[in-house]
N, C-alpha and C positions, 0 to 999 in steps of 0.2 A: 693652281688648279687642283681640285680634289682628286685623290688617288683613283676613285671610281671613274672620274671623267677622263683621266689619262688612259686607263684601260679601254674605255669606250672609244676614245680618239684613235688609239692604235688599231683597234678592231675595224674601225671605219676605213682607215688607210689600207689595211689588208684587203678589205672587201673591194676597194676601188682599184686594187692591183698596184698599189704603190710599192716602189722598190724598198727592200729591207735596208736598215741603216748600214753605213759603211763599217761599223764595228761589229756587225752580226757575224757569226761563224761563217767561214767560206761556203760550206754547202748551202746555207740559207740564202746566199747571194747568187747561186748558180741557176741557170735556166732549167736544168734537168739533173737529177742525181741517179737516175736509173730505176727509181721506184722502190728500192729496197731500204733496209735499215742499217746498212753498212756501206761505207764509201771510202775509197782511197783517192787522194788528190796528189798529183805530181806537178809541181809548179816551178817554172824557170823564170828568171827576170825578163828574158826576151828570146826571140827565135834563134839568135846566134849563141845563146848560152849553152854550156855543156854541164852546168851544175845547177842545183836548185834544192827543193825540199819535197819529200814525200810525207804526207800526213794521213793517218787513218782515223775514221770517224764512226761514231755510233749515233743513230737517231733514237732518242728516248721517247717514251709516251708523251703525247702532246706535240710531237714534231720537232723537239729541240735537239740540235746536233751538238755532240760533245766530242772533243778530241780524245782519242784513245792512245795515241802515240805519234811520234814524228822522227824523222831521220834525214840526214843529208842525202841528196840523190845525184846521180849522174845521168846524163842524156847522151844523144848521139854526137859523134865527133864533129858533125856539121850542124849541130843544133837541133831545132825542131821545125816541122813543116806541117801544114794543114793536112790532116789525115785523108780527106776526100780527094786530094790532088797529089799526094806524095808518090814518088817513084822509087822503085826497088833499086838498091845499090847506091843510094845517095847518103847513107850513114846519117839519116835524120830520124828523129823520134816523131811518130805521128801524133798530132794533137787530136783531141776528141774525147768522147765518152764511150767506154767499152765494157762489155761484160768480162768475166774471168772464168773461162770454161772449166779448167782444172789445174791442179798443181802437179809438179813433178820434181824429181831430184835424183842425183847420184847417191846422196846419203839418205838415211831413213828419215821419215817425217819427224819434225819436232814433237815433243810430248804435247798432247792436247790438240793436235791437228785433226779437224773434222772434215776438212775439204777433201774431195776426191784427189788422191795422190798417186801418181804413177812413177814407179822406180825405173831409172835409166839402166839399161844393160849394154853389153858390148855391141849389140846389133841394133841399137836404137838410133834413129836418124830423124831429122826434121827436113822434109823435102822443100826445097826452094826453087826447084826446076820449073820454069813457066810452061814447059811442054809436057809435064807429067800430070796424070790424073790425080796424083797425091799431093799436088801443089798446096803448100801451107798446111801440111798435116804431118803428124807423127807417123812414121812408117818403121815397122820392125818385122823382118829385116828391111833393108832398103828396097823400095819398089823397083821392079825390073825396068820401068820406064823413067826412073828418076836418076839422073846423073849424080854421082858422088861429089863431083867437083862443083855442083850447083846446090849442095845440101850441107847441113851441119851434122857431123858425127857427134852426138850429144856427149858421150862419155869423155871426149877429149877436152871438154871445158870443165875440168874438175873443180875449179874454184867457182866460176860463175854459176854453174848448174848444180852446185851442191844442193840448192833449193831454188825453186822458181815457180811463178804463176804464169800461165798462158794468158796473154792479153788478147781479147777477141777482135783485134784489128784485122780486117780483111779475112775473117775466119769463116763466118757462116756461109757467105756466098762470095768466094774469092774472085777478085778481079786480077787477071794476069798482069804482071808488071807493077802492081801497086805495092807489093812487099809481103814478106813472109817471115815467120819466126820472130815475132815481137813479144818479148817477155818482161816481166818484173823479176829480176834475179839478183844474185849476190855480186858485189863489186868485183871487177877485175883490176887491171893495172891502171886504167884511165877511163876516158870516155867510151861509150858503147858504139856498136854498129847500127843503133836505132832503138835499142831496148831502153828500159829504165832500170837502174841498178841502185842498190842500197847496201850498207854494211851487212855482214852475215848475221849478226845478232838481231838487227832490225828485220831481216827477212824471216828469221825464225819466229820473231814475235808476231809478225803479220800472219804467218801460217797458223799459229796457235790461236790467233784472234778471229780469223775469218770463219764464218758459218754459212754453209750453203743455203740454209733456210732464210737467211737474211738478205739474199740476192745481192752480194757485194758487187760493185762496179769500180772501175778506175777512170778518173777524169785527168787528162793530161793537157796542160796549156801554159800560158804565160800570164804575167801580171796584168798585162793590158794589150791593146791593139786587136788586130783581126783574129788572133789566136788566144785571146783572153779566156782563161778557164771559166769565167762566169758566163760565157756565151754558150757553154755546152750543157 
């Protein structure tokens, strides 16, 4: 077949809504990438997995997705669960496609960071109390109606929260009991309580790469099945 005919055939397939080839970059095979030009994918082999891979991508002119970096990832101690039905306290990482409201950290932002970055202080908390008006929100100091026993005192996680990105799971319109405090952060000793974590160097590279104007999102999922990342 002549080269021009090949291009025409591919264009026709795209117009008919044909699925991209299996070897296409992961974002090109996803149902949605959030509409921006940057994307982070966090993929585990299956829902019982506690490890996988985080990759960050740029969408170039013409719609071509190019890998900008990757790193080994850790997930919840009890694996992953569909974000729409996840329950708080299950130590599962919610699957789905989410925005990234802002970054934060105990340490100063890495050089080149353009994303909104909030420094952690001694009175910085993340409220996870279902009875509080501050549920799934940063509160500084701890809100009067938010129990400390039901919240994270951020500064006590000096390794994990050296640098982090807030994942917009259950954030814009919080559902009580769904879960709170889901972040992309630096690795701790092992699996997480529901967050996604990566080595510190990778977290610093991600923060230096992310650009607010590129509307980056994070997609969390598995290689296949009901929580396949390509479904989000």
